[in-house]
C-alpha positions as a printed Julia matrix, in Angstrom:
321×3 Matrix{Float64}:
 28.8   -52.2   108.29
 25.77  -53.62  106.47
 24.4   -52.01  103.24
 22.33  -50.32  102.3
 22.19  -48.01  105.3
 18.79  -47.63  106.89
 17.49  -44.21  107.88
 18.18  -44.98  111.59
 21.87  -45.08  110.79
 22.01  -42.01  108.62
 19.28  -39.66  107.47
 17.84  -40.31  104.05
 18.98  -36.99  102.72
 22.63  -37.66  103.6
 23.92  -39.47  100.58
 27.05  -40.12   98.45
 24.8   -40.27   95.34
 24.67  -44.11   95.06
 21.57  -46.25   94.88
 20.36  -46.64   98.43
 23.91  -45.56   99.55
 25.5   -48.72   98.33
 29.27  -48.81   98.29
 31.22  -48.61   95.06
 33.07  -51.93   95.85
 33.14  -54.87   98.31
 34.22  -58.44   98.29
 32.07  -61.13   96.67
 29.65  -58.63   95.08
 26.91  -60.55   93.13
 24.84  -57.56   91.95
 25.8   -54.14   90.66
 23.88  -51.08   89.86
 25.28  -49.07   87.0
 24.1   -45.84   85.4
 23.66  -45.58   81.64
 22.88  -41.86   81.17
 22.6   -41.86   77.31
 19.52  -40.27   75.67
 20.71  -38.98   72.35
 18.76  -41.75   70.48
 15.35  -40.53   71.79
 12.81  -39.6    69.08
 10.69  -37.1    71.05
 11.32  -35.91   74.57
 14.9   -36.05   75.89
 16.2   -35.95   79.47
 16.63  -39.66   80.35
 20.36  -38.89   80.79
 19.37  -37.43   84.18
 17.44  -40.64   85.2
 20.26  -42.53   86.97
 20.84  -39.89   89.61
 17.14  -39.02   90.0
 16.3   -42.7    90.57
 19.17  -43.02   92.99
 17.87  -39.92   94.83
 14.37  -41.46   95.0
 15.85  -44.69   96.35
 16.83  -42.93   99.52
 13.32  -43.39  100.89
 13.36  -47.21  100.38
 14.13  -49.7   103.19
 16.52  -52.63  103.05
 14.0   -55.45  103.62
 11.58  -56.8   101.02
  8.43  -57.87  102.87
  6.93  -59.89  100.0
 10.04  -62.0    99.27
 11.26  -61.85  102.85
 14.85  -61.06  101.91
 17.46  -58.27  102.4
 18.39  -58.19   98.73
 21.25  -55.7    98.62
 22.91  -57.28  101.66
 22.29  -60.85  100.5
 23.99  -59.93   97.16
 26.76  -57.84   98.52
 25.36  -55.3    96.13
 27.44  -52.35   94.81
 26.85  -49.19   92.75
 29.72  -48.62   90.33
 28.39  -45.15   89.27
 27.69  -44.13   85.61
 29.37  -45.19   82.43
 31.01  -42.14   80.86
 28.95  -42.22   77.62
 29.58  -39.76   74.8
 26.3   -37.9    74.19
 26.77  -37.28   70.43
 28.26  -40.67   69.59
 25.91  -43.71   69.97
 28.3   -46.27   68.65
 31.23  -45.15   70.96
 28.78  -45.08   73.81
 27.65  -48.64   72.98
 31.32  -49.76   73.22
 31.68  -48.11   76.58
 28.39  -49.65   77.95
 29.18  -53.03   76.53
 32.7   -53.01   78.0
 31.35  -52.07   81.52
 28.67  -54.68   81.47
 30.93  -57.44   80.08
 33.43  -56.76   82.87
 30.66  -57.22   85.41
 29.32  -60.33   83.97
 32.73  -61.92   83.63
 33.11  -61.52   87.37
 29.8   -63.35   87.92
 28.09  -60.04   88.91
 24.57  -59.51   87.72
 24.16  -55.88   86.51
 21.08  -53.66   86.89
 21.51  -50.85   84.29
 19.71  -47.55   84.85
 19.07  -45.79   81.49
 19.01  -43.69   79.62
 16.77  -44.25   76.63
 16.01  -47.7    75.3
 18.87  -47.73   72.83
 21.22  -48.65   75.68
 19.69  -52.15   75.78
 21.4   -53.14   72.56
 24.81  -52.67   74.31
 23.63  -54.64   77.34
 22.53  -57.57   75.15
 25.82  -57.48   73.24
 27.62  -58.01   76.6
 25.21  -60.69   77.68
 25.57  -62.6    74.45
 29.41  -62.36   74.65
 29.35  -64.05   78.02
 26.31  -66.45   77.79
 25.66  -66.73   74.03
 22.21  -65.77   72.67
 19.92  -65.15   75.65
 16.19  -65.15   76.34
 14.49  -61.78   76.81
 11.68  -60.51   78.91
 10.74  -57.0    77.57
  8.2   -54.95   79.3
  7.13  -51.9    77.25
  4.2   -50.25   75.55
  6.24  -50.27   72.27
  7.88  -53.22   70.47
 11.02  -51.19   69.54
 11.53  -53.33   66.42
 11.15  -50.5    64.03
 13.95  -50.62   61.45
 14.85  -46.98   60.84
 13.94  -43.45   61.85
 14.93  -40.71   59.38
 16.99  -43.37   57.76
 18.95  -43.94   61.02
 19.26  -47.54   62.13
 20.29  -47.01   65.74
 17.77  -45.23   67.93
 15.54  -46.01   70.87
 12.92  -47.64   68.64
 15.19  -50.25   67.12
 17.25  -52.15   69.73
 15.4   -55.37   69.36
 15.54  -55.56   65.57
 19.24  -54.85   65.75
 19.61  -57.46   68.49
 17.9   -60.01   66.19
 20.24  -59.16   63.29
 23.26  -59.5    65.44
 22.22  -62.98   66.8
 22.08  -61.75   70.4
 18.7   -63.46   71.24
 17.1   -66.89   71.22
 14.22  -65.53   69.18
 11.71  -68.21   70.3
 12.32  -67.24   73.95
 11.66  -63.45   73.55
  8.48  -62.03   75.11
  7.39  -58.39   74.59
  4.75  -57.63   77.29
  2.4   -54.68   77.57
  2.32  -53.51   73.95
 -0.45  -50.94   73.22
 -1.27  -47.58   71.6
 -1.75  -46.27   68.12
  0.45  -47.5    65.31
  2.07  -46.1    62.2
  0.91  -49.12   60.12
 -1.25  -52.17   60.56
  1.77  -54.35   60.44
  3.87  -52.77   63.08
  3.39  -55.62   65.63
  4.01  -58.09   62.77
  7.6   -56.63   62.74
  8.11  -58.36   66.0
  6.22  -61.54   65.34
  7.92  -62.02   61.95
 11.22  -62.19   63.93
  9.86  -65.01   66.08
  9.09  -62.76   69.07
  5.98  -63.39   71.16
  3.97  -60.15   71.64
  1.42  -59.88   74.49
 -0.52  -56.78   74.27
 -1.94  -54.9    77.27
 -5.44  -56.03   76.24
 -4.3   -59.6    76.14
 -2.51  -59.32   79.49
 -5.76  -58.0    81.02
 -7.86  -60.65   79.47
 -5.7   -63.61   80.34
 -4.33  -62.43   83.69
 -0.83  -62.15   84.99
 -0.7   -65.77   86.27
 -1.6   -67.32   82.91
  0.79  -65.14   80.93
  3.7   -65.85   83.3
  2.95  -69.62   83.19
  3.46  -69.46   79.37
  6.55  -67.36   79.65
  8.15  -69.73   82.3
  7.35  -72.87   80.32
  8.98  -71.5    77.18
 12.02  -69.74   78.73
 12.83  -72.3    81.46
 16.4   -72.11   82.82
 17.81  -70.22   79.82
 19.94  -67.26   80.72
 17.5   -64.28   80.61
 17.87  -60.54   80.31
 15.03  -58.37   81.6
 14.46  -55.0    79.95
 11.87  -52.74   81.51
 10.68  -49.48   79.83
  8.84  -47.35   82.43
  6.19  -46.47   79.69
  4.91  -50.04   80.31
  3.13  -48.37   83.23
  0.07  -46.08   82.71
  1.2   -42.51   82.56
 -1.1   -41.59   85.38
  1.36  -43.62   87.57
  4.53  -42.85   85.69
  4.24  -39.53   83.82
  7.93  -38.86   83.65
  8.76  -40.58   80.4
  9.32  -39.76   76.73
  6.58  -41.43   74.69
  3.53  -41.97   76.92
  0.8   -44.44   76.03
 -2.49  -44.39   77.97
 -4.31  -47.46   79.14
 -1.52  -49.28   80.81
 -1.1   -51.25   84.04
 -1.1   -49.49   87.46
  1.94  -49.34   89.61
  0.44  -52.02   91.81
 -0.17  -54.31   88.81
  3.26  -53.67   87.61
  4.98  -54.58   90.88
  2.6   -57.61   91.24
  3.92  -58.9    87.87
  7.59  -58.13   88.59
  7.34  -59.93   91.96
  5.91  -62.94   90.21
  9.05  -63.49   88.12
 10.58  -65.9    90.62
 12.35  -68.94   89.1
 14.06  -67.36   85.97
 17.75  -67.41   85.37
 18.22  -63.71   85.22
 21.73  -62.67   84.1
 21.05  -58.95   83.78
 18.45  -56.17   83.97
 17.85  -52.68   82.75
 15.26  -50.03   83.44
 14.91  -47.33   80.9
 13.1   -44.11   79.67
 12.59  -42.32   82.94
 12.69  -38.51   82.29
 13.17  -36.47   85.46
 12.32  -33.16   83.82
  8.73  -34.43   83.31
  8.55  -35.96   86.86
  8.15  -33.04   89.18
  6.75  -35.09   92.08
  9.29  -37.9    91.65
  6.57  -40.58   91.46
  8.08  -42.04   88.29
 11.63  -42.12   89.8
 10.3   -43.75   93.02
  8.51  -46.4    91.02
 11.64  -47.05   89.04
 13.63  -47.35   92.26
 11.11  -49.78   93.75
 11.21  -51.91   90.64
 14.98  -52.04   90.9
 14.56  -53.15   94.49
 12.33  -55.9    93.21
 14.94  -56.89   90.56
 17.49  -57.18   93.37
 15.11  -59.33   95.42
 14.71  -61.79   92.53
 18.54  -62.24   92.49
 18.53  -62.64   96.25
 15.88  -65.32   96.1
 17.92  -67.24   93.42
 21.05  -67.01   95.65
 19.01  -68.15   98.68
 17.67  -71.14   96.74
 21.15  -72.15   95.44
 22.49  -72.16   99.07
 19.51  -74.21  100.22
 20.13  -76.76   97.41
 23.78  -76.97   98.17
 23.04  -77.55  101.84
 20.55  -80.31  100.99
 23.21  -81.97   98.75
 25.78  -81.85  101.48
 23.45  -83.38  103.98
 22.21  -86.21  101.69
């Protein structure tokens, strides 16, 4: 049987609770969805612990074929959904260990993980796993905030600090880190400098609008090249009129169409992992945020599928030459 199941095989509302009804295991899996339901590190609204299941539920209305990239991503990748990591709500460091272990195990098997958070603190554990397997990696970070603030109430580990902690731990190739979509009011004039001083490249929403997606992505691709790259997507990158179900909203962001247009342009990177964070179902009564998140995950999978397709074509050409 092919996966994910389409609605003409089983109704959308009949589900085992996995993303697009993917199986928990199958041979030669190259892609895995994994829930990261930790939100204790959030500074304002909480509720992102419920995002993995809400996004999975919203995914039921998606269809298997990607018409832009012309692939069946989840079938091409033999994709699986391994369920949620059993995090410990009151213990961020123990939760980090559990998340890192799950992600490391997948990457060791050559499986590319798509983590569904959870607040943005979970990305530090994901990057620890990536660096353990690949060494320091490149990073594409879509967000309205840089998340390089050092402390919050003297606490160093929270959802506003994963990328300064990643810098301190040597998890990233700092000259190949792009933070895209930054906007909003700041605590201090030097808040963005906290990222640029680390060597990160910050592209604000205003700059993204002025330069255009194509010009920005040309720069990103030229610098990152074939370096193993992790993509972290905070849903508050999107304007809250399109994604209201999040914790720290910032007006003036890209639309859902512009967001998908950008994600779909990320062909040609050596992605070794993804995560999508900060969806808060309690503030998403119509499920539009969860549906956008599920669609973005579908696009992540399509990028992996395109890479696999290209590798097969290259191998075939080499065999025929």
